[in-house]
Phi, psi and omega in degrees: 000316182298324182296314181292321178298318180299315181293319179295322179296323176299320183291334188275351183298133178081358181251134176295120181272065183243140175207163182297122184267345184251101178230136179241179184290347178254017175236145177231124178263133179234156174220103183244018180272142173228113188297317188264010184250122179250022179298132180298336183289347170300329176295326179292322176303315180295321177296318179299322180293316180297323179295317180296319176304314183292334180274348184228067183294348179287349180246143172259120181265126177253124181263124177272139178266122183284141178272308174223167179291345181262357189288348172302320179294325179295319178293326183299332178305327185268001175106168185300325183297339180267354176276150170301155182292322181225131185204155173267134174211163177278169187294331179289314177299320181300321178296320177294317180295322180294323182295341177254009175071030186260352180236146186282136178286135184240022181299131182084354178248309178268158177299142181279077178270126189304320182294343177245023175258107183246121177055037176085358178247154179261137187229006178204154168272121179297139184224152183070174182284154181295144172285136185228139176250116183215166169264128177256131187211157176266110185294348180282341185226354184237141178234153182303133182099345173290159176298153175236157173276151178210155179275105186283352185256358179268134185299332188258006183293312181297307182297322186275316187272340184240296186298319178302328177279311183299317181263066187235001176281174189299321180298316181292319177299318177298316176305314183291324178299323177290324179295317178297318179293338181060037187268005177079005182264003178213161183208155174295340180276359178293152184302323184299322179281316181300318178293322177296322178290325172305310180298318180299317182296321176297317180296316182295323180297332181271342184272178190250118183273135171239154188272355179194168175297323179297315178297319181294315180293317179299319182296323177283316180298322181277357180082011181280337180228114190285348182204141179221148173257126186219169178209159171055227185299329177297320178298311180298317178298317180298314180296319178296315181295318181296315182295328180283318192253344182211075185297324181298313179293321179300318183293334181256354183301136176234177188226144181220168176250148177294318173254126188302130174080011185233130174232111172288127180202165178167165181278126180273323187246147177219162177257123183251159174235131184287163174269179174087015178251165175295161179303314182295316183291323178298316180300317179293323178292325175295320177296319176298314182301316180297317181299325184295335187270351187298125176077006184274347185262359183281152177259146170296135189260110167215180186297326182289307180295331176295328175293320177296312180296324178297320178296315177300316185290333185256015181241161171287129180268130179234164181298142169271109196304325186291346182283356185242174188066216178228163192306322190289334177301308183286326176300312181292318179302319180293314182295320189263350185221294192295323182286337187248350190288347177285332183256328183284157182258014176294151175281164178295329177295319178297315177300322184297325177291325177298314180293322180295321176300317178295315179302315181291324184287314188260349182237310181292313180296322181290324184286338183282000000 
């Protein structure tokens, strides 16, 4: 307990720890804002909230304005009473909140989406479209095996665009499941990961580094880079921008996988319900949480997006690595390994020991 509180307090530095302090049985506080998400389906969430309010005039809904995407963790330091009653958070934050008993179990109520399944229980209604890792390319100038552009400055590029693909056979997926379970039967120092990191480093050396999602998206939209590997919000932003600024390229854009027949994907965001409320109030909040998600996972249907959906439907689905563990594991991994491994001369085995230490410190100790 002391360990998790210490980590959460670190996360709260510099963030205003404010939330509505006056709540009664006829008020429900919600937080459906996501600072870094520009997905159009967030508008659907807002419309769903308005519809629920009109159907439940007996409740007054108070909307909390989010400061950062991480400030839910800052509020959690003070206990469940300081959390919004219903809120959107990512799967990593949800795992931390569940470990402290701050979110309601929804097993048998919400869909059993693996990224929100903690210790065998389901804790969130999946919301927004699934995050997907794919190569987006112009078929008139790019062929399979050619270099692709990638965002070298994003913390989740290596785990999502490379490792999730490279470590996708049955043995590797089994290894990852043990890592998520934290059962001591797998380690970052295992051969399966070390060999996967070797392959990843070779791929990155051949690919084209860009300093941000904006640079990467601009390079593809302007025709300077014929193929890019993207995931999650960057994929949605790229498609939106491409449709607006280069309709010809948008119409012929196709999608491929880094590893043939494999698509890493999963839900990044979920709607959670806090603990500490009466049974009746919890039931109403669960109904609201479910209502917020309706219609948010659908794709706009045109020939381009149909090609993407077809690739997803006809490929083996594997975990999108960043949706698991807790935020500090991948943050530390990026700083100490992924951001520097192109220049440093450490072996992949040496990096694996660094990652294992981080995993044990920020994930295993917190889970215990």
